[in-house]
MIROKOL-774907 format. One record per residue: residue number from 1; x, y, z of N, C-alpha, C, O in turn. Coordinates in pm, 1 decimal. Each point is the difference from the previous one (the first is absolute). Layout:
N
   pos       n.px       n.py       n.pz      ca.px      ca.py      ca.pz       c.px       c.py       c.pz       o.px       o.py       o.pz
   NUM          X          Y          Z          X          Y          Z          X          Y          Z          X          Y          Z
...
END
This chain:
109
   pos       n.px       n.py       n.pz      ca.px      ca.py      ca.pz       c.px       c.py       c.pz       o.px       o.py       o.pz
     1    -1434.7    -1629.2     3688.1      -95.7      -45.5      -99.1      -17.3     -150.6        6.0     -111.2      -51.8      -10.8
     2      224.8      -18.9       28.5       -9.2     -149.5        1.9      -79.4      -45.5      118.9      -68.5     -101.9       -8.7
     3       73.9      172.0      119.3      -74.8      -40.2      122.8     -149.4       15.0      -32.1      -76.2      -90.9       32.6
     4       32.1      195.9      -91.9     -134.9       20.4      -29.7      -49.5     -107.4      -99.7     -108.3      -56.1       17.1
     5      188.8       28.7     -120.6      -36.7     -104.0      -97.5       -5.8     -141.5       72.3      -86.5      -82.6      -29.0
     6      178.3       61.6      119.0       -1.4     -124.9       71.3     -127.1      -13.1       85.2      -59.9     -107.5        2.7
     7       19.7      207.4       62.9     -127.6        2.7       80.9     -119.0      -29.2      -93.7      -88.3      -78.8       34.1
     8       86.9      139.7     -146.1     -105.2      -19.6      -95.5      -10.9     -142.0      -54.0     -108.1      -56.8      -15.6
     9      227.5        2.4      -12.2        2.1     -140.4      -43.9      -35.6      -93.9      111.4      -69.3      -99.3      -22.1
    10      115.8      129.0      142.7      -38.7      -88.1      112.5     -153.1        3.3       29.2      -60.2     -102.1       33.2
    11       -0.7      224.0      -46.9     -142.2       10.3       17.9      -75.7      -77.3     -111.7      -96.7      -70.9       28.0
    12      139.5       84.9     -146.8      -63.5      -74.3     -114.3       13.7     -146.9       19.8      -95.9      -74.3      -20.9
    13      212.8       29.4       60.9       25.3     -143.9       27.5      -95.7      -49.4      109.9      -54.8     -109.8       -9.4
    14       35.5      191.9      113.2      -85.1      -38.6      109.7     -152.9      -12.5      -48.9      -74.6      -90.8       36.9
    15       39.9      188.9     -120.5     -134.0       -0.7      -60.7      -26.1     -127.9      -78.9     -102.4      -66.3       16.3
    16      197.9       34.6     -101.6      -12.5     -123.9      -85.3        8.5     -124.6       81.1      -68.0      -96.7      -34.2
    17      145.8       90.3      139.2        7.0     -116.3       88.8     -143.8      -17.8       65.7      -45.7     -113.0       17.0
    18      -19.2      218.8       16.7     -137.0      -12.8       51.5      -95.9      -61.1      -97.6      -87.5      -78.0       37.7
    19      103.7      113.9     -166.4      -82.9      -53.2     -100.4       41.2     -144.2      -38.5      -80.4      -74.1      -56.5
    20      200.0       36.7       85.7       50.5     -128.7      -37.5      -59.0     -114.1       84.9        8.8     -116.2      -39.6
    21      -66.7      146.6      151.7      -58.2     -105.7       82.5     -132.4      -46.9      -68.4      -89.8       79.5      -27.9
    22       83.3     -209.8        3.5     -117.1      -54.1      -74.9     -135.4       26.8       77.6     -103.1       21.8      -63.7
    23      104.4      -23.7      194.2     -124.5       23.7       75.0      -41.7      146.5      -15.8     -117.0       28.8      -24.8
    24      211.1       62.3       38.9      -34.8      144.9      -15.2      -40.7       29.7     -140.9      -93.5       76.9      -22.3
    25      161.1     -136.0      -74.5      -34.5       21.5     -138.2     -138.3      -54.9      -34.0      -76.3       59.9      -75.7
    26       46.2     -178.1      135.4     -138.3      -55.7      -23.4     -105.0       90.4       56.2     -104.6       18.1      -62.4
    27      128.4       41.3      181.0      -96.3       93.8       55.9      -13.5      124.4      -88.1     -112.3       45.0      -23.0
    28      217.5        9.8      -24.8      -10.8      115.4      -91.4      -73.9      -37.4     -127.2      -84.3       76.5      -46.9
    29      114.4     -193.0       -9.9      -74.0      -44.8     -117.8     -145.3      -12.1       25.4      -82.6       42.3      -80.9
    30       48.7     -102.8      198.8     -146.0      -12.0       36.1      -68.1      133.2       16.0     -119.6       10.9      -27.0
    31      190.3       90.0       69.5      -54.5      134.4       17.0      -16.8       79.7     -126.2      -62.7      106.0       -0.5
    32      120.1     -158.2     -108.7      -13.2       67.6     -128.5     -147.5       18.8      -41.3      -34.5       96.1      -68.9
    33      -49.0     -187.4      111.2     -137.4        8.3      -37.3      -83.1       90.8       92.7     -121.2       11.3      -18.7
    34      180.6       49.7      112.2      -69.9       85.0       97.4       15.4      -41.8      141.4       65.8     -100.2       27.7
    35     -123.7      172.7       63.3       26.7      -26.8      143.9      -69.2     -128.6       40.7     -104.0      -39.8      -52.6
    36      168.5      -22.0      149.2      -48.1     -132.6       54.1       23.7       -8.9      149.2       88.1       66.4       54.6
    37     -165.9     -147.4        9.0       26.3      -32.6      137.0      110.6     -104.5       15.4       44.0      -56.9      -99.9
    38        0.8       30.9      219.4      101.0      -97.0       23.6      -54.5     -140.0      -41.4       70.0      -78.6      -64.0
    39     -192.1       51.3      101.0      -57.9     -131.2      -34.2      -11.1      -18.8     -149.7       19.8     -111.0      -49.2
    40      -50.9      215.8      -24.4       -3.9       -4.9     -149.0      142.6      -20.8      -57.7       19.2      -77.0      -94.1
    41       79.7      147.6      153.1      137.8      -24.2      -40.6       53.1     -132.0       30.8       78.5      -55.1      -77.2
    42     -119.2       -1.3      191.5       40.9     -141.4       32.1      -56.0      -95.2     -105.1       68.0      -92.1      -45.4
    43     -193.6      116.3        7.8      -60.5      -89.8      -95.6       63.0       19.3     -139.5       13.1      -96.1      -75.8
    44       25.6      219.8       42.5       60.8       24.5     -133.2      144.8      -48.6      -13.4       45.4      -34.9     -109.0
    45       25.1       33.4      221.2      142.0      -32.3       -3.5       33.1     -139.1       54.7      104.8      -54.9      -34.0
    46     -186.9       -0.8      113.7       35.9     -124.6       63.8       83.3       11.0      121.6       34.6     -102.0       59.7
    47       -1.0      218.0      -20.5       77.3       28.2      119.2      -84.7      -24.9      125.4     -122.4       12.1       -6.5
    48      183.0      -45.8      118.3      -70.6       -9.9      124.8      -35.2      140.5       46.6       66.7       95.6      -39.5
    49     -168.2      -80.6      121.3      -46.0      128.0       52.7      120.3       68.5       72.5       30.6      115.3      -30.2
    50       36.8     -183.9      123.9      110.5       73.5       71.6      114.1       39.7      -98.4       60.0      106.3       15.7
    51      -31.4     -188.8     -113.2      105.6       33.7      -91.3      -41.3      117.5      -87.2       80.1       91.4      -20.2
    52     -201.7      -90.6      -32.0      -52.5      111.1      -80.4       -1.1      130.6       81.0       37.2      106.2      -50.1
    53      -79.4     -116.5      172.0       -9.4      114.5       88.4      140.8       65.2       25.0       17.8      121.8        0.2
    54       80.6     -215.9       21.0      138.7       45.8       27.2       52.7       73.2     -122.6       58.5      107.7       11.5
    55      -79.8     -167.3     -130.6       53.9       61.8     -121.0      -77.8      129.1      -35.0       56.8       94.0      -55.6
    56     -182.7      -91.1       87.8      -79.3      125.4      -23.3       54.3      110.5       90.6       12.7      115.0      -42.3
    57       19.5     -150.3      167.4       58.9       98.0       91.9      136.9       57.4      -59.1       26.5      120.1        5.5
    58       52.0     -208.2      -58.1      125.9       40.2      -62.4      -25.8       94.0     -120.1       62.7      105.4      -10.7
    59     -154.6     -143.9      -78.4      -28.7       75.0     -116.1      -62.4      140.0       39.5       25.7      102.2      -63.5
    60     -106.0     -105.4      168.4      -56.1      128.3       48.5      108.3       89.4       58.8        4.1      119.9      -27.4
    61       82.0     -177.6      106.9      107.5       77.6       60.0       91.7       60.3     -104.6       51.5      110.2       18.9
    62      -31.2     -178.4     -125.2       87.1       49.2     -111.5      -77.1       94.0      -92.3       59.6       55.8      -92.1
    63     -189.4      -36.3      113.0      -79.0       95.5      -80.2      -50.9      -55.5     -132.9      -40.3       76.4      -87.7
    64       41.8     -209.0       72.5      -47.6      -56.7     -121.7     -151.6      -34.6        2.0      -63.5       -8.4     -105.1
    65        9.2      -10.6      222.4     -144.2      -22.6        8.4      -50.6       90.5      109.3       72.9       46.7       87.5
    66     -208.9      -23.6      -98.5      -72.1       76.5      101.5     -106.1      -94.3       61.4      -34.2     -104.3      -55.8
    67      -14.6      145.8      171.1     -110.6      -75.9       58.6     -110.2       97.5       40.6       25.1      116.4       31.2
    68     -145.3     -166.9      -32.9     -116.5       78.0       28.8      -97.7      -82.1       83.4      -62.0      -92.1      -53.2
    69       46.7      121.0      177.5      -95.2      -72.8       86.1     -151.2       36.3      -41.0      -36.8      115.7      -20.4
    70      -40.4     -221.1       11.4     -143.8       20.2      -20.9      -75.8     -105.0       75.2        3.9     -117.1      -37.9
    71      -72.9      154.4      143.2      -64.4      -95.1       85.9       97.9      -92.7       66.0       93.9       46.0       64.9
    72     -112.8     -176.0      -79.4       90.9      -94.3       59.5      109.6      -48.5      -98.6       77.1      -90.8       31.3
    73      -72.6      151.6     -147.3       98.2      -39.9     -102.0       99.9      116.7      -23.7      -25.9      117.3       27.0
    74      143.4     -162.0      -80.6       97.0       97.0      -44.3       25.2      -30.0     -146.3       27.5     -113.2      -40.0
    75      -38.0      217.7      -36.5       18.0      -15.4     -144.5      139.5       53.3      -39.9       41.0      109.0       39.8
    76       29.8     -190.6     -120.1      128.2       36.5      -44.2       -3.7       34.7     -146.2      -76.1      -58.7      -76.9
    77      159.4      155.5       37.5        9.0       47.1     -145.2      144.7       39.7      -30.5       76.8       35.4       89.5
    78      -42.4      -42.1     -216.8      127.1       59.6      -46.0        3.2      151.6       37.4      -96.3       73.3      -22.8
    79      208.4      -31.3       79.6       12.7      137.2       43.8       18.7       97.7     -111.7      -33.3      117.8       13.0
    80       87.6     -166.7     -125.7       33.4       85.5     -109.4      -32.8      -72.2     -130.1       41.7     -114.8      -15.7
    81     -112.7      174.2      -76.7      -31.3      -67.0     -126.1      121.9      -40.7      -81.5       -5.8      -89.7      -84.1
    82      114.3      157.1      111.1      128.6      -39.0      -69.9       48.9     -137.7       32.2       78.0      -58.1      -75.5
    83     -124.4        3.2      190.6       33.6     -136.6       36.5      -62.9      -96.5     -103.6       61.8      -97.8      -42.1
    84     -183.4      128.6        4.0      -65.5      -77.0     -107.6       76.4       12.9     -128.8       22.5      -97.9      -71.2
    85       18.5      224.2       40.8       78.5       18.5     -121.8      134.7      -79.1        1.5       43.7      -54.4     -101.5
    86       18.8       51.1      221.0      129.9      -71.1        7.0      -21.4     -145.3      -18.6       82.0      -63.8      -66.0
    87     -187.4        4.9      119.6      -27.1     -143.5      -14.8      -34.7      -23.4     -152.8       42.7     -100.9      -56.3
    88     -114.2      187.0       -5.7      -33.3      -18.7     -140.6      123.5        9.4      -86.4       15.3      -76.2      -95.4
    89       75.2      171.1      128.7      124.8       14.0      -79.6       83.4     -124.5       22.1       60.6      -49.8      -94.9
    90      -55.2       -1.3      213.6       78.2     -124.6       23.6      -55.8     -114.0      -82.9       76.3      -79.0      -55.7
    91     -209.3       69.0       46.5      -59.2     -105.1      -87.3       42.3       17.9     -144.9       27.5      -98.1      -69.3
    92      -22.0      223.1       22.7       41.5       32.2     -139.2      147.9      -43.8      -23.8       35.6      -60.7     -101.0
    93       42.1       94.6      197.0      142.6      -35.7      -17.3       14.3     -151.3        4.8       72.5      -56.2      -82.1
    94     -138.4      -11.3      174.6        5.0     -141.1       13.1      -51.7      -74.1     -125.3       45.2     -109.7      -32.9
    95     -140.3      173.3      -34.3      -48.6      -55.8     -126.8      108.5      -22.8     -100.9       -4.2      -92.5      -81.2
    96      103.6      181.8       89.2      111.5       -2.0      -93.4      121.4      -82.2       49.7       78.2      -51.6      -79.8
    97      -65.1       41.2      211.6      126.7      -68.1       52.3      -27.8     -108.5       97.4       87.6      -39.4       77.0
    98     -212.3      -11.6      -78.9      -36.1     -101.3      104.1       90.2     -126.5       -7.3       41.2      -53.2      103.0
    99      -12.8        8.4     -221.8       80.1     -118.8      -13.5      139.7       21.3       60.3       52.8      -88.6       67.3
   100        5.0      202.7      -90.9      132.6       33.2       57.7       -5.0       10.6      153.5       86.6      -50.3       71.5
   101     -189.7      116.3      -26.2      -14.8       15.9      146.1      -20.0     -136.4       65.4       59.4      -28.7      103.9
   102     -142.4      -54.6     -164.1      -25.7     -135.0       48.8      126.9      -80.2        6.4       23.4      -74.1       95.4
   103       60.6       89.4     -199.8      122.8      -81.1       -6.3      114.6       52.1       77.6      101.1      -68.0       18.1
   104     -116.7      197.1       31.3      109.2       60.5       73.4       26.6      -74.5      128.5      -92.1      -24.1       78.0
   105      218.9      -13.4      -54.2       40.0      -70.6      118.4       62.5       92.4      112.1       40.4      -47.4      106.1
   106      -35.2      173.8     -134.2       62.9       94.8       92.8     -101.4       44.5       99.9       40.0       30.9      112.2
   107     -165.4      -24.2     -140.4     -105.9       38.7       90.9      -97.4     -113.1       15.6      -83.5      -23.9      -87.3
   108       93.4      -44.2      195.2      -93.0     -111.1       25.4     -110.4       46.2       91.1       20.2       91.5       79.8
   109     -136.6     -152.3      -89.4     -107.9       42.1       90.2     -134.3      -22.9      -55.2      -99.7       30.8       65.3
END
């Protein structure tokens, strides 16, 4: 039982590490309003095109975003509406504990 729980915790930690990257989080935030092309995501996030593309590939590989080619463009979208829910819940929690999180010295970044 401990091995199964350990695998579950490891997988959850990996999931949250993926969300912890500011560039990937910025891309997910930008996609909350609906699908966008890489150039639209670059404009929305301030990331370079190669950086945005690399992070989108990571997010797609992990199943957090989908892509849809249309003509000469590729449109990206959140893969699951629960990602939007997760980001909204995080905002709600932060509304209550933002000062403590900001002051926390154990997690820098």
